[in-house]
ZASE-396224 format. One line per field, with one value per atom (N, C-alpha, C): residue number from 1; residue in three letters; atom name; z, y, x. Coordinates in nm, 2 decimals. Layout:
BEGIN
pos <- c(NUM|...);
code <- c(ALA|...);
site <- c(CA|...);
zz <- c(Z|...);
yy <- c(Y|...);
xx <- c(X|...);
This chain:
BEGIN
pos <- c(1|1|1|2|2|2|3|3|3|4|4|4|5|5|5|6|6|6|7|7|7|8|8|8|9|9|9|10|10|10|11|11|11|12|12|12|13|13|13|14|14|14|15|15|15|16|16|16|17|17|17|18|18|18|19|19|19|20|20|20|21|21|21|22|22|22|23|23|23|24|24|24|25|25|25|26|26|26|27|27|27|28|28|28|29|29|29|30|30|30|31|31|31|32|32|32|33|33|33|34|34|34|35|35|35|36|36|36|37|37|37|38|38|38|39|39|39|40|40|40|41|41|41|42|42|42|43|43|43|44|44|44|45|45|45|46|46|46|47|47|47|48|48|48|49|49|49|50|50|50|51|51|51|52|52|52|53|53|53|54|54|54|55|55|55|56|56|56|57|57|57|58|58|58|59|59|59|60|60|60|61|61|61|62|62|62|63|63|63|64|64|64|65|65|65|66|66|66|67|67|67|68|68|68|69|69|69|70|70|70|71|71|71|72|72|72|73|73|73|74|74|74|75|75|75|76|76|76|77|77|77|78|78|78|79|79|79|80|80|80|81|81|81|82|82|82|83|83|83|84|84|84|85|85|85|86|86|86|87|87|87|88|88|88|89|89|89|90|90|90|91|91|91|92|92|92|93|93|93|94|94|94|95|95|95|96|96|96|97|97|97|98|98|98|99|99|99|100|100|100|101|101|101|102|102|102|103|103|103|104|104|104|105|105|105|106|106|106|107|107|107|108|108|108|109|109|109|110|110|110|111|111|111|112|112|112|113|113|113|114|114|114|115|115|115|116|116|116|117|117|117|118|118|118|119|119|119|120|120|120|121|121|121|122|122|122|123|123|123|124|124|124|125|125|125|126|126|126|127|127|127|128|128|128|129|129|129|130|130|130|131|131|131|132|132|132|133|133|133|134|134|134|135|135|135|136|136|136|137|137|137|138|138|138|139|139|139|140|140|140|141|141|141|142|142|142|143|143|143|144|144|144|145|145|145|146|146|146|147|147|147|148|148|148|149|149|149|150|150|150|151|151|151|152|152|152|153|153|153|154|154|154|155|155|155|156|156|156|157|157|157|158|158|158|159|159|159|160|160|160|161|161|161|162|162|162|163|163|163|164|164|164|165|165|165|166|166|166|167|167|167|168|168|168|169|169|169|170|170|170|171|171|171|172|172|172|173|173|173|174|174|174|175|175|175|176|176|176|177|177|177|178|178|178|179|179|179|180|180|180|181|181|181|182|182|182|183|183|183|184|184|184|185|185|185|186|186|186|187|187|187|188|188|188|189|189|189|190|190|190|191|191|191|192|192|192);
code <- c(MET|MET|MET|VAL|VAL|VAL|SER|SER|SER|ARG|ARG|ARG|TRP|TRP|TRP|GLN|GLN|GLN|ASN|ASN|ASN|THR|THR|THR|THR|THR|THR|THR|THR|THR|PRO|PRO|PRO|LEU|LEU|LEU|GLU|GLU|GLU|ARG|ARG|ARG|GLU|GLU|GLU|VAL|VAL|VAL|GLN|GLN|GLN|PRO|PRO|PRO|ASP|ASP|ASP|THR|THR|THR|ALA|ALA|ALA|GLN|GLN|GLN|LEU|LEU|LEU|ASP|ASP|ASP|ASN|ASN|ASN|ILE|ILE|ILE|LYS|LYS|LYS|THR|THR|THR|GLN|GLN|GLN|LEU|LEU|LEU|ASP|ASP|ASP|LEU|LEU|LEU|VAL|VAL|VAL|LEU|LEU|LEU|LEU|LEU|LEU|ALA|ALA|ALA|LEU|LEU|LEU|GLU|GLU|GLU|ALA|ALA|ALA|LEU|LEU|LEU|ILE|ILE|ILE|GLY|GLY|GLY|ILE|ILE|ILE|GLY|GLY|GLY|SER|SER|SER|GLU|GLU|GLU|ALA|ALA|ALA|VAL|VAL|VAL|LEU|LEU|LEU|GLN|GLN|GLN|ALA|ALA|ALA|ALA|ALA|ALA|ALA|ALA|ALA|ASP|ASP|ASP|LEU|LEU|LEU|ASN|ASN|ASN|LEU|LEU|LEU|GLN|GLN|GLN|ASP|ASP|ASP|SER|SER|SER|VAL|VAL|VAL|SER|SER|SER|ASP|ASP|ASP|ARG|ARG|ARG|VAL|VAL|VAL|ALA|ALA|ALA|LEU|LEU|LEU|TRP|TRP|TRP|ARG|ARG|ARG|LEU|LEU|LEU|ARG|ARG|ARG|GLN|GLN|GLN|SER|SER|SER|ASN|ASN|ASN|PRO|PRO|PRO|MET|MET|MET|ARG|ARG|ARG|ARG|ARG|ARG|GLY|GLY|GLY|THR|THR|THR|GLY|GLY|GLY|GLY|GLY|GLY|ARG|ARG|ARG|LYS|LYS|LYS|LYS|LYS|LYS|LEU|LEU|LEU|ASP|ASP|ASP|ILE|ILE|ILE|ASP|ASP|ASP|GLU|GLU|GLU|ALA|ALA|ALA|ARG|ARG|ARG|ALA|ALA|ALA|LEU|LEU|LEU|VAL|VAL|VAL|LEU|LEU|LEU|ILE|ILE|ILE|SER|SER|SER|CYS|CYS|CYS|HIS|HIS|HIS|LEU|LEU|LEU|ALA|ALA|ALA|GLN|GLN|GLN|GLN|GLN|GLN|HIS|HIS|HIS|GLN|GLN|GLN|GLU|GLU|GLU|ILE|ILE|ILE|ILE|ILE|ILE|ARG|ARG|ARG|LYS|LYS|LYS|ALA|ALA|ALA|VAL|VAL|VAL|MET|MET|MET|LEU|LEU|LEU|LEU|LEU|LEU|GLU|GLU|GLU|GLU|GLU|GLU|LEU|LEU|LEU|ALA|ALA|ALA|GLU|GLU|GLU|GLN|GLN|GLN|ASN|ASN|ASN|ARG|ARG|ARG|GLN|GLN|GLN|PRO|PRO|PRO|HIS|HIS|HIS|GLN|GLN|GLN|ALA|ALA|ALA|ALA|ALA|ALA|LEU|LEU|LEU|LEU|LEU|LEU|GLY|GLY|GLY|ASP|ASP|ASP|TYR|TYR|TYR|LEU|LEU|LEU|ASP|ASP|ASP|GLN|GLN|GLN|PHE|PHE|PHE|THR|THR|THR|ASN|ASN|ASN|THR|THR|THR|TYR|TYR|TYR|GLN|GLN|GLN|GLU|GLU|GLU|ARG|ARG|ARG|MET|MET|MET|ASP|ASP|ASP|ASP|ASP|ASP|ASN|ASN|ASN|LEU|LEU|LEU|SER|SER|SER|THR|THR|THR|ASP|ASP|ASP|ALA|ALA|ALA|LEU|LEU|LEU|SER|SER|SER|HIS|HIS|HIS|LEU|LEU|LEU|ALA|ALA|ALA|LEU|LEU|LEU|LYS|LYS|LYS|LEU|LEU|LEU|LEU|LEU|LEU|VAL|VAL|VAL|ASP|ASP|ASP|LEU|LEU|LEU|LEU|LEU|LEU|PHE|PHE|PHE|TYR|TYR|TYR|SER|SER|SER|SER|SER|SER|PRO|PRO|PRO|GLN|GLN|GLN|GLY|GLY|GLY|SER|SER|SER|ARG|ARG|ARG|ARG|ARG|ARG|LEU|LEU|LEU|TRP|TRP|TRP|VAL|VAL|VAL|ALA|ALA|ALA|LEU|LEU|LEU|LEU|LEU|LEU|ASP|ASP|ASP|ARG|ARG|ARG|ALA|ALA|ALA|ASN|ASN|ASN|GLY|GLY|GLY|ASN|ASN|ASN|ASP|ASP|ASP|GLY|GLY|GLY);
site <- c(N|CA|C|N|CA|C|N|CA|C|N|CA|C|N|CA|C|N|CA|C|N|CA|C|N|CA|C|N|CA|C|N|CA|C|N|CA|C|N|CA|C|N|CA|C|N|CA|C|N|CA|C|N|CA|C|N|CA|C|N|CA|C|N|CA|C|N|CA|C|N|CA|C|N|CA|C|N|CA|C|N|CA|C|N|CA|C|N|CA|C|N|CA|C|N|CA|C|N|CA|C|N|CA|C|N|CA|C|N|CA|C|N|CA|C|N|CA|C|N|CA|C|N|CA|C|N|CA|C|N|CA|C|N|CA|C|N|CA|C|N|CA|C|N|CA|C|N|CA|C|N|CA|C|N|CA|C|N|CA|C|N|CA|C|N|CA|C|N|CA|C|N|CA|C|N|CA|C|N|CA|C|N|CA|C|N|CA|C|N|CA|C|N|CA|C|N|CA|C|N|CA|C|N|CA|C|N|CA|C|N|CA|C|N|CA|C|N|CA|C|N|CA|C|N|CA|C|N|CA|C|N|CA|C|N|CA|C|N|CA|C|N|CA|C|N|CA|C|N|CA|C|N|CA|C|N|CA|C|N|CA|C|N|CA|C|N|CA|C|N|CA|C|N|CA|C|N|CA|C|N|CA|C|N|CA|C|N|CA|C|N|CA|C|N|CA|C|N|CA|C|N|CA|C|N|CA|C|N|CA|C|N|CA|C|N|CA|C|N|CA|C|N|CA|C|N|CA|C|N|CA|C|N|CA|C|N|CA|C|N|CA|C|N|CA|C|N|CA|C|N|CA|C|N|CA|C|N|CA|C|N|CA|C|N|CA|C|N|CA|C|N|CA|C|N|CA|C|N|CA|C|N|CA|C|N|CA|C|N|CA|C|N|CA|C|N|CA|C|N|CA|C|N|CA|C|N|CA|C|N|CA|C|N|CA|C|N|CA|C|N|CA|C|N|CA|C|N|CA|C|N|CA|C|N|CA|C|N|CA|C|N|CA|C|N|CA|C|N|CA|C|N|CA|C|N|CA|C|N|CA|C|N|CA|C|N|CA|C|N|CA|C|N|CA|C|N|CA|C|N|CA|C|N|CA|C|N|CA|C|N|CA|C|N|CA|C|N|CA|C|N|CA|C|N|CA|C|N|CA|C|N|CA|C|N|CA|C|N|CA|C|N|CA|C|N|CA|C|N|CA|C|N|CA|C|N|CA|C|N|CA|C|N|CA|C|N|CA|C|N|CA|C|N|CA|C|N|CA|C|N|CA|C|N|CA|C|N|CA|C|N|CA|C|N|CA|C|N|CA|C|N|CA|C|N|CA|C|N|CA|C|N|CA|C|N|CA|C|N|CA|C|N|CA|C|N|CA|C|N|CA|C|N|CA|C|N|CA|C|N|CA|C|N|CA|C|N|CA|C|N|CA|C|N|CA|C|N|CA|C|N|CA|C|N|CA|C|N|CA|C|N|CA|C|N|CA|C|N|CA|C|N|CA|C|N|CA|C|N|CA|C);
zz <- c(5.15|5.19|5.32|5.41|5.54|5.54|5.46|5.45|5.38|5.28|5.22|5.32|5.40|5.50|5.60|5.65|5.75|5.70|5.57|5.52|5.52|5.53|5.52|5.65|5.76|5.88|6.00|6.11|6.23|6.30|6.40|6.47|6.54|6.60|6.67|6.57|6.45|6.35|6.30|6.29|6.25|6.35|6.48|6.59|6.61|6.56|6.58|6.51|6.58|6.53|6.55|6.45|6.47|6.51|6.59|6.62|6.51|6.52|6.41|6.37|6.46|6.43|6.36|6.40|6.34|6.19|6.18|6.04|5.95|6.00|5.92|5.87|5.96|5.92|5.82|5.84|5.75|5.61|5.61|5.48|5.40|5.47|5.41|5.35|5.43|5.39|5.27|5.27|5.16|5.03|5.04|4.92|4.87|4.96|4.91|4.84|4.90|4.83|4.69|4.68|4.55|4.45|4.51|4.43|4.38|4.46|4.42|4.31|4.32|4.21|4.09|4.10|3.98|3.91|3.99|3.94|3.87|3.93|3.88|3.76|3.77|3.67|3.57|3.61|3.52|3.53|3.65|3.66|3.69|3.65|3.67|3.75|3.75|3.82|3.77|3.63|3.57|3.63|3.65|3.70|3.85|3.92|4.06|4.07|3.98|3.98|3.93|3.84|3.79|3.91|3.98|4.10|4.20|4.22|4.31|4.26|4.13|4.08|4.09|4.06|4.07|4.21|4.31|4.45|4.51|4.43|4.48|4.59|4.56|4.66|4.61|4.52|4.46|4.56|4.68|4.78|4.83|4.84|4.90|4.79|4.67|4.56|4.44|4.42|4.32|4.18|4.19|4.06|4.08|3.98|3.98|4.09|4.11|4.21|4.35|4.37|4.50|4.53|4.43|4.44|4.47|4.39|4.41|4.55|4.61|4.74|4.85|4.82|4.91|4.91|4.79|4.78|4.84|4.82|4.87|5.02|5.08|5.23|5.30|5.22|5.27|5.31|5.44|5.49|5.43|5.36|5.30|5.16|5.10|4.97|4.96|4.84|4.81|4.79|4.81|4.79|4.90|4.90|5.01|4.95|4.83|4.77|4.81|4.86|4.89|5.03|5.05|5.18|5.28|5.40|5.50|5.59|5.56|5.65|5.57|5.63|5.57|5.68|5.65|5.75|5.74|5.84|5.85|5.73|5.69|5.58|5.45|5.43|5.31|5.32|5.43|5.45|5.41|5.47|5.44|5.29|5.23|5.08|5.00|5.04|4.97|4.99|5.11|5.14|5.04|5.03|4.94|4.80|4.76|4.62|4.59|4.68|4.66|4.64|4.73|4.73|4.60|4.56|4.44|4.32|4.31|4.20|4.21|4.33|4.35|4.30|4.34|4.29|4.14|4.08|3.93|3.87|3.93|3.87|3.94|4.01|4.09|4.01|3.88|3.80|3.79|3.76|3.74|3.87|3.98|4.11|4.15|4.13|4.16|4.08|3.95|3.86|3.91|3.95|4.00|4.13|4.22|4.35|4.32|4.23|4.20|4.14|4.05|4.00|4.11|4.20|4.31|4.39|4.42|4.49|4.42|4.29|4.20|4.20|4.19|4.19|4.32|4.43|4.56|4.58|4.53|4.54|4.47|4.36|4.27|4.31|4.42|4.47|4.36|4.29|4.18|4.23|4.18|4.21|4.14|4.21|4.15|4.01|4.00|3.88|3.75|3.77|3.66|3.58|3.64|3.57|3.52|3.39|3.33|3.41|3.44|3.51|3.65|3.72|3.85|3.83|3.74|3.71|3.67|3.58|3.54|3.66|3.74|3.86|3.96|3.99|4.08|4.03|3.90|3.84|3.85|3.81|3.81|3.95|4.05|4.19|4.24|4.22|4.27|4.20|4.07|4.01|4.05|4.06|4.11|4.25|4.34|4.48|4.49|4.42|4.43|4.38|4.28|4.22|4.31|4.38|4.46|4.61|4.66|4.81|4.85|4.97|5.03|5.13|5.08|5.16|5.08|5.14|5.07|5.10|5.07|5.10|4.99|5.03|4.94|4.84|4.73|4.63|4.69|4.77|4.83|4.92|5.00|5.09|5.01|4.90|4.81|4.75|4.71|4.65|4.75|4.87|4.98|5.01|5.01|5.03|4.92|4.80|4.68|4.68|4.72|4.72|4.83|4.95|5.06|5.02|4.95|4.91|4.80|4.72|4.61|4.68|4.78|4.85|4.92|4.99|5.05|4.96|4.83|4.73|4.71|4.71|4.69|4.80|4.92|5.03|5.02|4.97|4.96|4.84|4.75|4.63|4.66|4.78|4.82|4.86|4.87|4.91|5.04|5.13|5.26|5.26|5.14|5.13|5.20|5.19|5.26|5.41|5.47|5.61|5.64|5.56|5.58|5.57|5.47|5.46|5.58|5.62|5.73|5.86|5.88|6.00|6.00|5.88|5.86|5.88|5.83|5.85|6.00|6.07|6.21|6.29|6.25|6.32|6.29|6.17|6.14|6.20|6.21|6.27|6.42|6.48|6.62|6.64|6.54|6.55|6.54|6.50|6.47|6.32|6.29|6.15|6.06|6.12|6.05|5.94);
yy <- c(14.05|13.91|13.87|13.96|13.93|13.85|13.89|13.82|13.68|13.67|13.54|13.45|13.50|13.42|13.37|13.46|13.43|13.32|13.31|13.20|13.07|13.06|12.93|12.88|12.96|12.92|12.93|12.87|12.88|13.01|13.06|13.18|13.16|13.04|13.02|13.02|12.96|12.97|13.11|13.19|13.33|13.41|13.37|13.45|13.41|13.29|13.24|13.34|13.38|13.47|13.40|13.33|13.26|13.36|13.31|13.39|13.38|13.45|13.46|13.32|13.24|13.11|13.02|13.03|12.96|13.02|13.15|13.21|13.16|13.14|13.09|12.95|12.87|12.73|12.74|12.83|12.85|12.89|12.98|13.03|12.91|12.83|12.71|12.62|12.59|12.49|12.55|12.68|12.74|12.73|12.76|12.76|12.62|12.52|12.38|12.34|12.38|12.35|12.41|12.54|12.60|12.53|12.48|12.41|12.28|12.21|12.09|12.11|12.22|12.26|12.29|12.36|12.39|12.27|12.17|12.05|11.96|11.95|11.87|11.93|12.05|12.12|12.21|12.25|12.34|12.48|12.52|12.66|12.74|12.87|12.97|13.09|13.19|13.31|13.37|13.36|13.42|13.35|13.22|13.15|13.19|13.21|13.25|13.39|13.48|13.62|13.62|13.54|13.53|13.48|13.38|13.33|13.45|13.52|13.64|13.74|13.76|13.85|13.79|13.66|13.60|13.61|13.60|13.60|13.74|13.84|13.98|14.00|13.93|13.94|14.02|14.11|14.18|14.27|14.30|14.38|14.30|14.17|14.08|14.03|14.00|13.95|14.03|14.15|14.24|14.22|14.17|14.15|14.04|14.01|13.91|13.94|14.06|14.10|14.07|14.11|14.08|13.93|13.86|13.71|13.65|13.70|13.65|13.68|13.79|13.83|13.74|13.71|13.62|13.48|13.43|13.30|13.30|13.41|13.41|13.43|13.46|13.47|13.33|13.22|13.09|13.08|13.06|13.06|12.95|12.85|12.74|12.78|12.89|12.93|12.97|12.94|12.99|13.14|13.21|13.35|13.44|13.56|13.65|13.77|13.77|13.89|13.92|13.82|13.84|13.90|13.93|13.99|13.87|13.89|13.79|13.78|13.87|13.88|13.84|13.77|13.73|13.76|13.85|13.87|13.78|13.78|13.68|13.69|13.81|13.83|13.78|13.80|13.74|13.59|13.53|13.39|13.34|13.40|13.36|13.38|13.48|13.50|13.39|13.35|13.23|13.10|13.09|12.97|12.97|13.08|13.09|13.07|13.13|13.11|12.97|12.91|12.77|12.68|12.69|12.61|12.63|12.76|12.79|12.72|12.73|12.66|12.51|12.45|12.31|12.27|12.36|12.33|12.33|12.43|12.44|12.32|12.26|12.14|12.01|12.01|11.89|11.76|11.77|11.64|11.58|11.66|11.60|11.56|11.63|11.59|11.46|11.45|11.32|11.20|11.23|11.13|11.08|11.18|11.14|11.06|11.10|11.03|10.89|10.87|10.74|10.65|10.71|10.63|10.59|10.68|10.64|10.53|10.53|10.42|10.29|10.30|10.18|10.11|10.20|10.15|10.09|10.15|10.10|9.96|9.95|9.82|9.71|9.75|9.66|9.64|9.71|9.71|9.76|9.86|9.92|10.06|10.11|10.24|10.35|10.46|10.57|10.62|10.62|10.68|10.59|10.47|10.38|10.43|10.53|10.59|10.73|10.76|10.88|11.01|11.02|11.14|11.16|11.05|11.06|11.07|11.00|11.02|11.16|11.22|11.36|11.45|11.43|11.51|11.50|11.38|11.36|11.42|11.40|11.46|11.62|11.67|11.82|11.87|11.81|11.85|11.84|11.73|11.71|11.82|11.83|11.93|12.07|12.11|12.25|12.27|12.17|12.18|12.20|12.11|12.12|12.25|12.30|12.43|12.55|12.55|12.66|12.66|12.54|12.53|12.51|12.57|12.55|12.44|12.32|12.20|12.08|11.99|11.87|11.75|11.74|11.62|11.51|11.39|11.28|11.27|11.20|11.18|11.11|11.01|10.93|11.03|11.11|11.20|11.30|11.35|11.44|11.38|11.25|11.18|11.16|11.12|11.11|11.24|11.35|11.48|11.52|11.49|11.52|11.44|11.32|11.23|11.27|11.31|11.36|11.48|11.57|11.70|11.67|11.57|11.54|11.49|11.41|11.36|11.48|11.57|11.68|11.77|11.79|11.87|11.82|11.69|11.64|11.70|11.70|11.75|11.90|11.97|12.12|12.16|12.07|12.10|12.08|12.04|12.02|12.15|12.15|12.28|12.34|12.26|12.31|12.31|12.31|12.31|12.41|12.54|12.65|12.63|12.58|12.55|12.44|12.33|12.22|12.26|12.34|12.38|12.47|12.56|12.65|12.57|12.48|12.39|12.31|12.26|12.18|12.27|12.39|12.48|12.52|12.54|12.57|12.45|12.33|12.21|12.19|12.20|12.19|12.30|12.42|12.53|12.50|12.42|12.39|12.26|12.21|12.09|11.96|11.96|11.84|11.80|11.68|11.64|11.68|11.71|11.77|11.68);
xx <- c(12.41|12.45|12.40|12.37|12.32|12.20|12.10|11.97|11.99|12.07|12.10|12.17|12.26|12.33|12.23|12.14|12.05|11.95|11.93|11.84|11.90|12.04|12.11|12.16|12.15|12.21|12.11|12.14|12.06|12.11|12.03|12.07|12.21|12.23|12.35|12.47|12.46|12.57|12.59|12.49|12.51|12.59|12.57|12.64|12.78|12.82|12.96|13.06|13.16|13.26|13.40|13.45|13.58|13.69|13.78|13.90|14.00|14.11|14.21|14.26|14.30|14.35|14.24|14.12|14.01|13.99|14.00|13.98|14.09|14.21|14.32|14.29|14.23|14.19|14.08|13.98|13.87|13.92|14.02|14.07|14.13|14.20|14.27|14.16|14.06|13.96|13.88|13.84|13.77|13.85|13.97|14.06|14.07|14.07|14.07|13.94|13.83|13.70|13.70|13.74|13.75|13.85|13.96|14.05|13.99|13.91|13.85|13.75|13.67|13.58|13.66|13.77|13.85|13.89|13.94|14.00|13.90|13.78|13.68|13.60|13.57|13.48|13.56|13.67|13.75|13.71|13.65|13.61|13.73|13.72|13.82|13.77|13.84|13.80|13.67|13.65|13.53|13.41|13.41|13.29|13.27|13.37|13.36|13.30|13.35|13.30|13.16|13.12|12.98|12.89|12.94|12.86|12.84|12.95|12.94|12.83|12.83|12.73|12.59|12.58|12.45|12.39|12.48|12.44|12.44|12.48|12.48|12.59|12.71|12.81|12.94|12.91|13.02|13.10|13.03|13.10|13.22|13.21|13.32|13.41|13.36|13.44|13.40|13.47|13.44|13.51|13.63|13.70|13.81|13.89|13.99|14.09|14.13|14.23|14.18|14.05|13.99|13.98|13.94|13.94|14.08|14.17|14.31|14.36|14.33|14.37|14.30|14.17|14.10|14.16|14.19|14.25|14.39|14.47|14.60|14.61|14.49|14.49|14.51|14.50|14.52|14.67|14.69|14.83|14.92|14.86|14.94|14.98|14.93|14.97|15.11|15.17|15.31|15.30|15.41|15.42|15.36|15.39|15.35|15.28|15.24|15.18|15.03|14.97|14.82|14.80|14.67|14.63|14.63|14.67|14.67|14.55|14.46|14.34|14.21|14.13|14.00|13.90|13.80|13.70|13.59|13.50|13.39|13.30|13.27|13.18|13.23|13.36|13.43|13.43|13.45|13.44|13.30|13.20|13.07|13.03|13.08|13.06|13.12|13.24|13.31|13.23|13.17|13.09|12.97|12.90|12.78|12.82|12.93|12.98|13.02|13.09|13.14|13.02|12.92|12.80|12.72|12.71|12.64|12.70|12.83|12.90|12.88|12.89|12.86|12.72|12.63|12.49|12.47|12.54|12.53|12.59|12.69|12.76|12.73|12.62|12.58|12.59|12.55|12.54|12.68|12.78|12.91|12.97|12.94|12.99|12.93|12.79|12.72|12.78|12.81|12.86|13.00|13.08|13.22|13.21|13.12|13.10|13.05|12.96|12.90|13.01|13.10|13.21|13.30|13.33|13.42|13.36|13.23|13.16|13.17|13.15|13.15|13.29|13.39|13.53|13.57|13.52|13.55|13.49|13.36|13.30|13.37|13.44|13.51|13.66|13.69|13.83|13.93|13.88|13.97|14.01|14.12|14.17|14.09|14.07|13.99|14.05|14.18|14.24|14.21|14.15|14.11|13.99|13.92|13.81|13.86|13.84|13.89|13.85|13.73|13.68|13.76|13.77|13.84|13.99|14.04|14.19|14.22|14.14|14.17|14.16|14.05|14.03|14.15|14.19|14.31|14.43|14.46|14.58|14.58|14.46|14.45|14.46|14.39|14.40|14.54|14.61|14.74|14.84|14.83|14.92|14.90|14.77|14.74|14.78|14.75|14.79|14.94|15.02|15.16|15.22|15.15|15.19|15.17|15.05|15.01|15.04|15.06|15.07|15.21|15.24|15.37|15.36|15.34|15.32|15.36|15.43|15.48|15.41|15.28|15.20|15.24|15.24|15.27|15.15|15.18|15.08|14.96|14.98|14.87|14.79|14.86|14.79|14.70|14.76|14.69|14.56|14.58|14.47|14.36|14.40|14.30|14.23|14.30|14.24|14.15|14.19|14.10|13.98|13.98|13.86|13.77|13.83|13.74|13.67|13.74|13.68|13.57|13.59|13.50|13.36|13.37|13.25|13.19|13.27|13.22|13.14|13.19|13.12|12.98|12.96|12.83|12.73|12.78|12.70|12.68|12.78|12.77|12.69|12.66|12.58|12.43|12.39|12.25|12.19|12.06|11.99|12.04|12.09|12.14|12.29|12.35|12.50|12.57|12.52|12.59|12.60|12.49|12.49|12.59|12.58|12.67|12.82|12.85|12.99|13.03|12.95|12.98|13.01|12.92|12.93|13.06|13.09|13.21|13.34|13.33|13.44|13.47|13.36|13.37|13.42|13.37|13.42|13.57|13.61|13.76|13.84|13.79|13.86|13.88|13.79|13.80|13.88|13.94|14.02|13.94|13.82|13.74|13.76|13.74|13.75|13.64|13.52|13.41|13.36);
C-alpha cells in the first residue's frame, strides 16, 4: 500500500500523522463516504472487499469482520462492539478503497450530480428525481439506523447531497489525494 499511497499524495501529505482526535474525525468522515456510496450504488461489504483485493490492501481489510471493525471505529456509530482504534494505514486504505469504488461507479455519480444541478436550476427539490429521491431515502434510513446522532431530515438531506457532490471529486484520477486532503482539513476543523 505504501507505494500506491505515495503515487496519490505529495511528500508533505504522506508525512502528516493525525493525532487521536483528528483520527476520530477521519473515521467518521470515511464511514460517511462509504455510507454515501452504499446509498447511491447499493454496494455492500463484498464490493468493498473486492476493491481491497483489487488494490492489494487485504492487510488492512482482510474480511467482513475486519471491515465491520473498521466501520465500527466511527465514534458516531451505535453499539460498542467494534474496535475503537483506526491507524493511519487503515485510514489510507479506506481512502484508496472509497475512491476506487467511486471511480468504478463514476457514471452514476455523475448522473446524480447532473440531476441535482438541473433540479436546482429549476428550483425543484432533489427528491423529485427518482435517482436522487432513492439515494436520499436510503442514506437517511441507513444513517438513522447506524448512527447515534439525531440529525433532522433536512440536515441529513444536506449531508447526503454534500457527500454526493464530494463523491464526484473522489471519482476523479486524483480522487484519493482530494479525499485525503479533505479529511485532514475536516479533522483540523475546516469545512474542507
